[in-house]
N, C-alpha and C positions, 0 to 999 in steps of 0.2 A: 504493500499500500504507500504512495506517494503521500509524504506529509507537504503541505504547502509552508510552513514556515516554523520557526519556533518558539518553545513556549518563552515568555518577556517575565520578568521581577522588576518590581519596583522596590525602593528601599522609602517606607512609610512609619513615620514618627507621631505616634501615639501618644497625644497629652491631655490629659485629665486634672480637671481643676491645676491648671497651669504648672505642673509638674508634670516632668517628662518621664513618661514609662518606659520604653526601649522604641529603638529604630527595629521594623518587623521586614521582610522582604516577601510583598504582598505580590499575588495578580492586582493588575488594578480594575478590579468589575467587582460592583455590589460592597461597597468599602462602607458603607450603611450598617449592611447586616453581619457584615463582620467584627463591627465596632458593638456595636449591641450585644454580636455573642459572645467575645474576649471579656467585656467586662464583667456580664454573666457568668462566665466559665469561671473567672476568679474573682469572685465575689464585691465586686465591687455597686454593682447592681443586681436588684430583686425583679425589679420590672419593668417596663418599659418608662413608665412614667418617675421614675428615677433620674431620667436623664432631663435637663432645663433647656440645653441644647446642646448642636452636634454640627459642626462646619469642616468641610474635605475642601481645604487647599491645594489645588495640584500643582498652583505652581512652585509650591514651598514643600510640597509633598509630608503635606501632615493631617492629619485630624483632630482635631481641637472638639473637646468634651466639658462639658459644664453638667456637674450633678445638683440636684437640688438639694440635696442636704450636705450638710456641713461634715460631711465625713473625715477621719484620721486619714485622710490619705497619705499622706508624710510618712505615717507608721507605716501603714501598707505597702506603699509601692519600697519602704526601706530593710525589708524582709528579705530573704535570700530567693535570690534567683534562680531556677530549675531553668537549664537552657535545653529544647526538646530538642529528641534526633531526628534526623532524618532532614530532607527539602525541605527550604522554605525555613529559616531563622525563625524559631517560637521564644517566646520564655512563660516560665508558669511560674509562678508564687505559693504555690502548695506542695508540700512535701508529700510522700507516703502516706507519715502517720495524719497527717492535714486531712485527706482525702477520704482515710477510714472512721471519721467524724460524721461524714454527710450520711445522711438517712438512707436508711436502707428500703429498698424497691421491696415494693407491699403488690402489685399488679398480677391476677392469676390469668390474664388475656392470653390467650396462645394463636398460634401464629400456623398454617400447613403450611411444610416443607415446597411443595410445588407451588404457591403463594409468592414464599421468597425468591426461588429462585426464579420464576418468571418474570417480576418487576428487577430484581438485578440484571437480569438479560434486556430489560426495556431501561433501563435505570444507564447501561454501557452505550446503549443506540443514542441516546438524547442526551449525550455529552459531548456540546460542538466544539469544545475549548481542545480535549482528549483528541478528536475525531482529526481535529486542525492539525494536531502539533504534536501528538503522539507523547507528550509530558506533560500534562496536568494529571492530578487529582481529583476526585471528585467525594460528594458527599449528599445523600438522599435523604431525607424527609418522608417515610412511607406511613399512610393510615391507613385503617382496616376495610374502606371502599377502593383503594389500589392509588388514589392520588398521590401524585410526586412533587415534592419538590427537589430542585436539583441546584447545585451551590458546584463552582469550580476554583481550584487555585493551585499554584504551583505547589504548597505546600498542605499537608493533608488533614496536619491540625488547623490548617487556617479554613480550608473547606469547612470541616463541623463547626467551627465558630461561625460562617455563615448560614450555615443553616440554621443553627442553634439560634440566632441574630434572628433571623425570620421570624420563627417560631414567638421566639419573646414578643418581637413586635407586633404579633399578630393574636396573642395571649390565648396560643393552642396550649393544648393539657399535653403533658407527657405518655398518661396513661392509653391514649389514643394514636401514639404514634410509634415505629420503628427507626430507625437509624442505619442504613448501611453506606459502608465507606471502602474507596476503592484501596486504603491506606492500610497499612503493619494498627493494629490493634496494641499500644504501649500503655504505660501508667499513665502519664500525662493525658493520651485521649480515654480512656478510661476514664478518669477525673470530670473531663467534658459532660461525658455519659451520663455520670453519678450527680454530679451537679443539677442537671435539667431533670433525671428522672424517666430517663428512657431502661423500659425492662428486658431490651430484645435490642444487641448490636449485631450485623451481622457486617465480615469482610470478604472479599476476596484473595486474600491473602492471610497470614498468620496472626496470633496476638503472643505477646511478648509473657514469659513467666510471670513477672509482677503483675500486668495486668490482669492474669488469670486468678490470683489472690487476692488482687481487691474484688475481681468481680465474684468470686466466690463468698468473701466476706458480705458485701453489699446486695448479694441478692440478685445479681445480674446474671440474663443469658449471652453470654459469646458464643456464636457461629461465626468460624472461621471456613477459607477456602467455599466461599458461597458458587459454585460455578459450574454449568453445566448439568449433572446428575447428581452433584459431589457435595458434599459438606462435613465441617468436624465440627460437632460441637463441645467447645471447652469447659461446661458447666453443665446441670443436672438439673435447670428448675423443671423441664417441663412445661416449656412454652414454645421448645418447636415440634410438629408434630410430623412424623415422618409417613407419608402418603403417598410419598413416588416407588415405582416400580421399573426395572426392566423390562423392558417392552418384550426383548426377545427369551430373558430366562424366568422373568417373573420374581427375579432377585431384586431388594432392597439394594439402594446405592448406599455410597461409604456415607451415611448418618451417624460417623462414629460418635461416644462420646467417652473423653478421656478420664481417665481414674484422678 
C-alpha cells in the first residue's frame, strides 16, 4: 500500500492557570478534546464546567487553560513527573500507588466478542490519518449501539486523552462505553482508563505486566490482540463473552484468559 505522506508531530505547550505543565508532541488535530482529556486524566478537572476558558494559540504552539476553581495548581505541577513510554512524548503526575487509590469499577455489563471484533475492524477502516500515513495511533469510544467516536494522534496516550476529552465535554457515562485502542496498554494508559471509569479496554496489541496488575486490582477487563478471530483476555471479569466459532472446524478462537 502506498502512503501519501508522513505523520507530523508538533510541540504544544500546555499552560494551566499561568503554570507551564509540559511541552507535548502532538498531532495538530482535536486539541481541545486532548486538553480536556489530559486535564481530566491527571485529576485537574472532574467535569467540563471546571474549565473557565481554553485558548489554542497556533502561532506560539500553546494551549492556555484557566480553571474555575483556585486549586493548588503549583502543588500539583510540582509533583514528580513520570514520562510515558512509546511514541509521542507524554507525562503523567500519577504513580502506580496513586492509581491504586482510584475507585474500583463495578459495572456488570457484558459484550460479545463478535461485536468487539467487528467494531475493531470498522475502527481500523475509519482512521483516515493512519490510512494516509501508516504512522498514527487511534482510540475509539464504542457504545452499546455500536456507535463510534474515533480520534488519532502520533502518541497512543494522546489519542486516548482525545476520546476521553470528547466524553468529558459531552458528559458521557463510562458505564455505557468501551475503549478500543491501537496501542500497547501500559500502566499510564490503564490509569486513564481507571480515572474515567471504563470497565473494558480492548487493544490490537499487548498489555504490560504493570497494567495487568492494576487492572486486576481495579476490576477492569483488559483484552489484547483483538484482531481477526483472535483475542487474549488478560483479566477474568467475565465481561467479554466468547460467541465466535471457526466456520470450518467449529472450534472457538483464541479467546484465552491468562492466569
